[in-house]
N, C-alpha and C positions, 0 to 999 in steps of 0.2 A: 170442588177440589181445585186447589191452585196448582199452577205448573210446578212450583218448587216442591210441593208435596209429592207430585207425581214423579219428579225426577229422583227424589230420595228413595223411591221404591226399587230403583235399579240395583241389582245385586249380581255378584258373580255366581255361577253355578257350573259344576262339572258336567260334562256331557259326552255323549257318544253318538255318531250317526254317519251314514253314507252308502255308497254302492260302487261300482266296478270299473275296471280298466281293461283294455283289450288291444289286440293287434290283429288286423285283417290284412289279407294280401290279395292282389289281383290274380284270379284263378281262371283256368280254362274251363269250358263248359262241362267237361266230364268231371273235373274236380269239384265244380260247384254242385253238380247233381249229387255227387257222393257226399259232400258236406251237408246239403239240405236234407239228406236222408239219414245222416248220422250226427246231427248237431247235438251238443250237450244240452240237457234241460237247463233252463235258467234257474238260478237260485231264487228263493222267494223274495229277496230284496229287489229283484228286477233284472239281474244279469247273472250269467254263469261265472264260475271262477276261472274258466278257461278263456272265455271270450265275452266281452260285454261292451258294447259299442261306442264307438266314436269313429270319425273318419280315419282311415288308415294313414300312416305316415306318408306325406307327399313324396313321390318319387318323380324323377325327371323323365317319365315316359309320356307325359302329356295327357294322361288319362285321369278321369275322376276316380277317387279312391272309394273303396267299399265303406258302407255304413252298416254297422251291426246294431240291430234293435231287438227289444224283447217284447214287442207288441203282442205276441201270442204266448207269452210266459216261457219262451225258449229263445236262445240266441240265434238269429237268422239275419241274412242280408236283407236290407230294406227293400231291395228290388224283388225279393222272393215272397214278400208278405202280401196276401190278397186283401189288404185293408189300406185305406187312405191314411198315410202316416207322414207327418213332417217331423224331422229330427234336426237338431242343431247342437253342436258341441259347446261346452262351457266357454272355451276361449273364443270361439267364433262369435258367440252371443255377446260377450263383453266388448270385443273389437268393433261390433256393429252398434254398440250403445244399448244393448239389451241386457241390463244389469239386474233385472228382477222380474217377478211374475207380471207386474202391471204393464210391461212393454212387449210381451211376447207376441201380441197381435201384429206388430210391425213387420214380422218375418214369417208368419204362418198364415196361409190363405184361409179366409173365412172365419178367422178367430178375432173376436172383439173382447177386450178386457175392460170392464168398467169398475170403478171404485165408488163406494158409498160410505164416506167417512172412514169407518174402521174396516170395512169389508171389501173383498175383491170378488167379482162375479164374472166368470167367463161365459161368453156366448159363442157357440160353434154352429155355423150355418143357420143362424137365427134362433137356435135352441138355447135357452138359458133364462134366468130370472135375476132381477136386481135384489140380491139378498141383503136384508137390513135388520134381521132379528137373529138371536143366538141359535135357535133350533132349526132354522131353514137351511137345508143343504142345497148345494149347487146342482144344476142339471148336468154340468160338465164336472166330473169328479177329478180331484187332484190327489195324486199319490206322491209321497216322498220315500224313496227306497222301498217301495212295495207296501207302504203303510198308508191307508186311506186317511185323508185329512178332512173331517166333516165340517169344522168350524170355519166359516168364511172370514172371520176376524183373524184367524191364524194363518191365512194364505196370502197375505200381502207381505212378501219378504224379498230381500235382495239375494243375489247369487254369490256363493263362494264355494270352492272345492267341488264345483259341478262338473261331472263327466259329460252329461248331455241332458237334453230335454226332448221327450217324445210327445207328440200330440196326435192322438188317435181320434179319428172323426167318425161319428155315428154311434149308435148304441153299443155298449160294451158290457154285456151281462153274463156271458157264458165262460169267461176266463178270469174276471176280476171280482174281488170280494164284494163290493157294494154295487148295486144297480146304478146305471147312469143312462140317461136318454141321449144327451148331446155328444158325449165322447169322454175321453180320459186325457189328462195331462200328467205325464210321468216325469218327475224330477229325480234324476239319478246322480248320486254323488260318488266321489272317488272312494275306492277301496284301498286301505293301507296295505303295504307289503313289507317284507323284511328289509327292503332297501330304504335307508333313511332319506327323507325328503323334507325340504323346507321351502315354502313359497310365501313371501311376505311382500306387502305393498303399502305405501302411504300416498296420499294425494291431497291436493287442495283445489277447490273450485270456487267460482263466484258464489255470491250470497254467503260468503264467509263459511264455506263448507269444508270440513276436515274429515277425511276417511282413512281408515286403517284396516287392512285385512291380513290375516295370518293363517297359515296351514302348516302343521307339523305332523309328520307320519314316520313310521318305521317299526322295526321289530323290537319287542321288549322281552321276549323269551322264545324258546323253541316253539315254532308253530303258532306264535301269538304276535299279532301286530296291532298297533293303535294309531289313531289319528285324532287331532283336535283342530277345528276350524273356528276362527273368530272374526266377526264383522263389527266394526264400530263406525258410526257416522254421526256427525253433529253439524247441522245447518244453523249457523248463528243468526241469520236474518231470514225473515219471511219474504213472500213475493210482493206484498203490497202494503197498504195503509188503512187503518181504521179511521174513517173520516171524522166521525163525531169526536173521537179522542185525539185526533191528529197525531197518532202514534204509528210507527212502523209495526207491522205484525211480526210476532215472534217466529222462530224457526222450528226445527224438529230435531229429534235425536233417536238413534237406533243402536241397540247392542244385541248381538246374538252369538251364541256359542253352540257348536255342534261337534260331536265326536263319535268315535266308534272303536270297539275292540273286536278283532277278527281272529278266531281260532280256525286253523286249517291244518288238519293232520296229513294232508296230501294222500289220503286213502279213502276219499269219498265223503268225508264229514267236514262241514263248515258251520261255524256258529258266529253270528253277528249280534253283538250287544250295542245298541245305539241309543242316543238320547240328545236332547236339545233344550236350550233355554233362550228366550228372547224377550226383550222389553223395548217398546217404542212409545214415543211421545210426539204428538203433532198438534200444534195450536191451530184450530181450523178457522181462523179468521177470514179465510178466502171463500167461505160459503157466501154467496152474494145474490142480490136481486139481478135477474137476467134482463137483457134489453127488452123494453116494451112493458115490463111490469113495474108496479110501484107499491110501496108500503103505505101504512095509514097516514103518514106524514107527507105523502106525495113524493117521496124520494124514489128515484128510479135507478137505473144501472149506474153504479158508482165509478165505473172505469175499470180497466183491466186489473184483476187481482185485488181490488179494494173492497172494503166492507162498510156497511152502515149500522152495524150492530151496537156499537158503543161499549162493548165489553169483549174480552178475548175468549172466543169459543175454544174448547180444548178437547183432546181425546188422548187416551193411552190404551195400550193392550199389553198383556203379559201372557206368555204361553210357555209351557214346558211339557216334556213327555219322554217316553222311553219305549223301546221295542226290543224284542228278543226273537231272532230268526235262526232256525236250525234247518240245515239241509243235509241229506244223506243219500248217497247213491248205493242202492242195493244191486244185485246182479240183474234183476229183471224189471226194476222200477226205481223211481226217484221219489223221495218224500220231502215235504217242506212244511214247516210250521212258522207262522208269524203271530206273535203276541204283542199287542201294543196298548199304550195308555197315552192320553193327551188331556191337558187341562188348559183352558183359555179363559182369561178374565179380561174384561174391557170396560171402559168408561167413556161416555160422550156427554159433553155439556154444550147445548145448542140453543140458539135464539131462533125460534121458528118464524117470527115476524120480521126479522132483519131490520130492527128499528131500535133506537136508543132507549125508548120507553120500555120498562120491564113488563111487557104485556103477557108474553108466554115464554117461559124458559123451561127447557127439558133437560133433566139429568138422567141418563140411562146407564145403569150398571148391569152388565151382562156377564154370565159365566157359563161354561159348559165343561163336561167331563165325558170322555169316551174310553171304553174298553172294547177291544176287538180281538177276535181269535180267528185266524184262517189256517186251514189245513188242506193240503192237496197232495195228490199222488199222480205221477206222470210217467210216460213211457221212457225207456232208457235210450241212450245214444245208439243210433244205428237201427232203431225200430222202423220197419216199413210203415206201420200204422202209428202215427203220432197222436197221442191222446193225453188228456188231463182231466181229472175229476177232483172236485173240492167241496169243502164245507166252510161257510162263513157265519160267524156269530158276532153280533154288534149290540152294544149297550150304550146309549147316548142320553145323558141328562143335561138339559139346557134350561136356563132360567133368566128372567129379569129380576134382579134382587137388590133394589127395586128400580122402578121408574118414578121419578118425582117430576110433576108438571105443576108449575106455579106462576103467579104473576097477577097483574091488575085485571086481567080478563076473568079472574075467579073471585075478586073482591077488592075491598079498599086497601087491604094489606098486600104488598107485593109478594109476601111469603104464603098467601092463601093458595090452596090448590089441592091436588090429589096425590096419593102414593099408590102405585099399582105393583102388584106381585103376580108373577105367573111362571109356571114351570111345566115342562113335559119330560116324561121318561119314555124314551123310544127304544124298542127292541126289535131286532131282525135276525132271522135264521134262514139260511139259504143253502141249497145244494146245487151244484152246477157241474157240467161236463162238456167237453168238446173233443172231437176226434177228426183227424185228417187222414184220408186214405187215398193212395195213388191209383186212380182207375187205369192209367197207362203211364208210360215213362214221362209223359209231359202234361198229364191232366190229373188234378187233385180235386177231391170232393171233401168239403168240411161240413160237419153237422154239429150243432151245439144246442144245449137246452139248460134251463134253470128253473127252479121253483123257489119262491121267496114267501116267507110269512112275516108280516110286519104288524106291529101293534104300538100304541102310544097311549099314555095316561096324562090327562091335563088337570092342573089345579091352578086356581087364580082367584084373586079378589082385589077390590079397589077400596082404599081407605080415604076418609077426609084427612088431608095432610096434617101431621102433628097431633092426631087423635087416634083412638082405638075404634072409631066408628066405621063400620063397613058400609060403604055407599053402594057397592055392587058386589054380589047380587042384592036386590032390595030386601030380601028376607034376612039378611045379615049372616048368611051361611056361605062359606067359601064355595066357589063353583068347582064342579068335578065332572069329567067326562072321559070316555075312552073309546077306542075303536081297534079293530083287528081285521085283517084280510090276507088272502094268499093270491099270488099271481104267478103265472108261468111266462117265461120269455124264451126266445130261441134265435138261432142263426143258421142260415143255409148259404154256402158259398161254393162256387165252382171256378177253378182257375186253370189256365192253360198256357204253356210256354210255346209261343208261335215260333220263336227262334231262341238260341241261347241267351239273347239279350232283350227279348220282348216277352212280357207276361201280361195276359189279359185276365180279368176276373169279373164275375157278376155275383152279387150277394143280396140277400134279404134278411133284415134283422128286426126283431121286435124289441123295443126298449120300454123301460118302465122306471118310474121314480116314485117313491113312497109319498103318501100324503102325510099330514100332521095337523097340529093346531096352530093358529096364528097367534104367537106370543105377543105380537105388537099391538093387538087389538084389545077391546074390553073383554072381560071374562064371560060376559053373557051376550045373548042375542038382544034384539031391539026391545023386548018386553022387560028387560032388566032382571029376569028371573031364570029363564031357560039357559042352561050352560052353553058356552061357545061350541059351535059345530065344527068338525074338522074340514079342512080342504082335502079334496080327493086326489088319488094318484094320477099322474099324467102318463100318457101312452104315446109311443112313436113307432110307426112302421116305416122303415128306411129301406129304399131300393137303390142300389149303386152299381154302376159299371165303371171299371177302371182299366187303365193301360199304363204299365211301367216299362220303360225302355231305356237302353243305353246305346247311343248311336255314334257313328263316325269313329269307329275303333275305340269306343268307350271314352270319347272326349266330351260327349254331351249326355247328361242324364235328363230325361224328360218324363215326368209322371203326370197323367191326366186322370180326372175323375168326373163323372156326371152322376147326379143323384136326384131322387124324388122322395119327399117326405110327406107322410100323412100323420098329422099331429092332433091328438085328441085330449080333451080335458086339461089343456096346458095350464101350468101354474104361473101366476104373475103377482107382483106386489104393487100396492097403491098406498101413497101417503095420505093420511087424513090428520092434519095437525102434527102432533107428536106420535100418533098411531101409525104403524106400518102394517097393513093388513095383506095377508096372502090369500088370493082368490083363484078360482078356476075359470078359465075361458071355455069355449065350446070346441071348435075345431079350427085347424089352420092347414094350409097346403103350402109347400115350398119346393122349388127345384133350382138347380144351378149346375155350374161347371167350374172346375178348378184346374190350374196348370202350375206345375212346380218344376223349375229348370235350374240345372247347374252345369256350367261348361268350363273346361280347361282350355283357355285360348292359347296359352303357352305354359311352360312349366312354372312360370312365375305369376301368371295372371289367371285368376278364377273369377268368373262372372256368375251371378245368381239372379233369378227373376221368378216372381210368382204373381198370379192373378186369380181372382174369383169373381164370378157373376152369380148373384143370388136374387131370386124372385120369391117373395112371401106374400100370402094373402090370408087374412082371418076369415073364417066362415061366418054363417049367420049367428050373431051374438046380440040379441035384444037385451036392453037393460045394462049394457056394458058401462062400467065406471068411466066417467068423463068429467072434465072441468072446463069452465069457460072463464075468460078474462073480461072484466068490465072495461070497455074502451075509454071510459072517462077516468075512473078511479085507479085503474091498473090492478085492482084486487081480483083474485080468482075465487071461484066458488064452484060447487057441484053443478054439473050441467043437467040437461033434460033427462028425466027418468026413463023415457022411451028411446033413448039413444041406441043405435045399432052400430057396432064396430065392423060389420061385414064389409069386406073389401079393403080394410086397412092393412098396413104392413105390420109385421111383428117388430117389437122393439129391438133396437141395436142389431139390425139386420141390413147393413148398407148394401145397395144393389151392386156396387163395384168396389173392390179393394185390390191393390197391387203394390208390389215393391220391386226395386232393382238394386243390386248390390255388387260390390267389387272387392277383391282382395288382391293386392299386388305386393310382391316381395322383391327387393332389389339388394343383392349381396354386394358388399364392398370390402376393401381391405380393413376397414375399421369396424366392421360389423354389418348386420342386415338391417335395412330399412323396410318398413311395410306401411302400406296405405290401405285403410279399410273404410268403406262407406256404404250407407244404405239410405235409399229414398223411398218413402211410403206415401201412397195416396189413398184417401178414404172419401167416398162420394157422399157421405153423410147418412144419417138414419134418424128415425123417430125414437123418442125416449120412453113413450108410453103407448098403450094400445089405442088411445083415442087419436093418436097421430097429430096432436096439437103442437107440442113442443118438439122442435127439430134440432139435432146437432148438425151444423152446417159442414160442408165438405172441407177438407183440410189436407195439407201436405207437410210431411215431416222429413227432415234430412239430418242424419247422424253421420259423423265422420271421426276418424282418428288417424294419427300419424305416429308411428313408433320406431324406435331404434333398439336393437338387441346386440350386445357385444358378441365377439366371435365364440365365446364359450357357452352362450345361451343363458348365462347366470344373471346378467344385469340388463334391465331394459327401462326405457323412459317412453311414456306415451302421452301425447297431447290430444285431447278429445273435445268434441262438442256435440251436444244433443239439441234437437229442435232448433237447428240453425236458421230455419226460415221464420222463427218467432211465431209459429202458428198458435192461434188462440181458439180453443174449443172447449166444450164441456165433457167431462168424463162421467157426469151424472146430471140429470135434469129431473125436476119434479114439479108437476102442476099442483100447487097448494090449494087447500080449501080454506076460505076466509083469510087469505094471506097472500103475499107476493110469491110468484113462481121463483124457485131457487135453483141454483146450479153450482156445481163444483168444477172449477176450471182445471185444465191440465197444467203441467209444469211449464214454466217459460223456458227461454233459451238458457242452457247451462253449458259451461265449459270449464276445463281444468287440466291439470297435469298429474300424472301418476308415475311414481318410481317403484319398480318391482325387482325383487331379488329372489332367485331360485337356486337351490343347492341340492 
């Protein structure tokens, strides 16, 4: 498919989507205790109508403001939640150069975000998998406004109208709809109110990049408000050059629209109707041979951001969906219902050999459809026993429709090859509950449990390309297989307030992630007849100690966490040519510590810092997949069959990451100036379990300087990202019978943005 054809698929679509706004105040300990025992249940979208967090308005008392989060499905102060949570407001994220999901790791300890062409894959504390097929769900679940986002291809998006982002670390099985082993990323958007609001911006950046964002909200009838948010981005130039063609690589474009209708009768009932549409095009000419590797023509690393493919690789993705959320407060309990639908289609055209000869070309067309229903009932405001019980139903169909692989490697005609189809229909049903009871005025005990039933049905076949001949299975009958199983998970937590401003906690969580069938592989096992076997569920036992504190008259917030993980049957992916196969490992152990700090040096200056240390080791794993590179030809191939990965590090688990940031505001007669910056260090990590390919250490610096007029309605911001021009890979793959390939990060970018708010 050509890029022109892809671009013509872009279309406008009406939408609705978002979440919450709140105000918090600095309270005395007695007031806080009362608030924590009488806080309103969070709406199903992730925040209550009364309070839904962001930092409280900055006051000139020199103290850090409260942050209200919904990590336990009710609105609470961040410092009162016995879970390791990192939260950042939408404006703070943008000011630090965090404009989308792919950059969140730069401000959240122990979070790594990798991209694999169309897909985004989060890793938290070393827990995650490089998702590259339509049906593979992330180990770190992503939610937008309380709706689970299963498709990795739909989770690479920029931010607009974001209230805040919350990152919950460790298994989250007893409060959220879908199981997750590594954690949860909650993206929470603004809720429209009756007050009219307009927020629009336009910008220009290097690489001939034009951006435009818009947000319009306000009342449209009694008790009814609406909002619409639009994002447009067009990068006219690519990062590098295709050397065989001697042509600059093309750029990329993004369009997304999200909106929401909110009905609030102010008598205990809220209804949210939300929806979205997005379309993205990205010409992937920057997939390249990594240093030390060579293709069959002897070509090696082509230089930063350059390509040796001889044709423009491309990708696009289109997603849309809707959700209906209903909340109601009864006298003795709160009920919530979330009904959601999502559709994601994607296309990827890739040269696996990274050579001008048409040896192997892959065209991957993927699609997925999700329907989910969550219902929960929870304790009312003021209840001494805080509890929630819920049901989650999930129906997820994903397919390759189809995968075409062709080239001279299959015959004399470059169009010779295979056409592969595969689909899975996955269903899940779960019941879950959690309760927190105050043993004393300062000590709480939390117990949670969940039981999940998961099943999946697989169908697949491989045809000789451009014929009706079934090549696999060899009996000419499409492959079929299925599985089902049930698993319990749980949570135990004890927290204690040592002082009004110091909370300690200890927790034990069992996490679980469903298995499935590997859509990226052949539909049969090695005999060519037996249907593909499923990969098994992964299991994580997580132990954590944490300390949350506000010191020096609440001028410094310091949160610490230490953890130990016992990881079993972990899932990982391995590339074999155009096949991406999901496999199970054996066991792994990891432990680490994290620190997250925020300090108000003055009423104008705020400093932030975070750091994490992570130690991971894979257990006994004989026969682990591995690749080796021929030192002469530079071509990689399968390694020894008796290879054991024992003692290796988990992928994308850097031993050390850390960042420091500042926000400084300087008022003048002509308006307020502000300076924001963030510096991030990553010590490097391995890309695969054989620990052969390594992402080297790197440093990133983002900064912005802004001016806002006295009314707060007009602002101009000059910004820069990756000012150090760091060059590293966001994805690496050891290829079989080909050159090792990698996808580099974005280079240094800079620009100016004009913003108007009314």
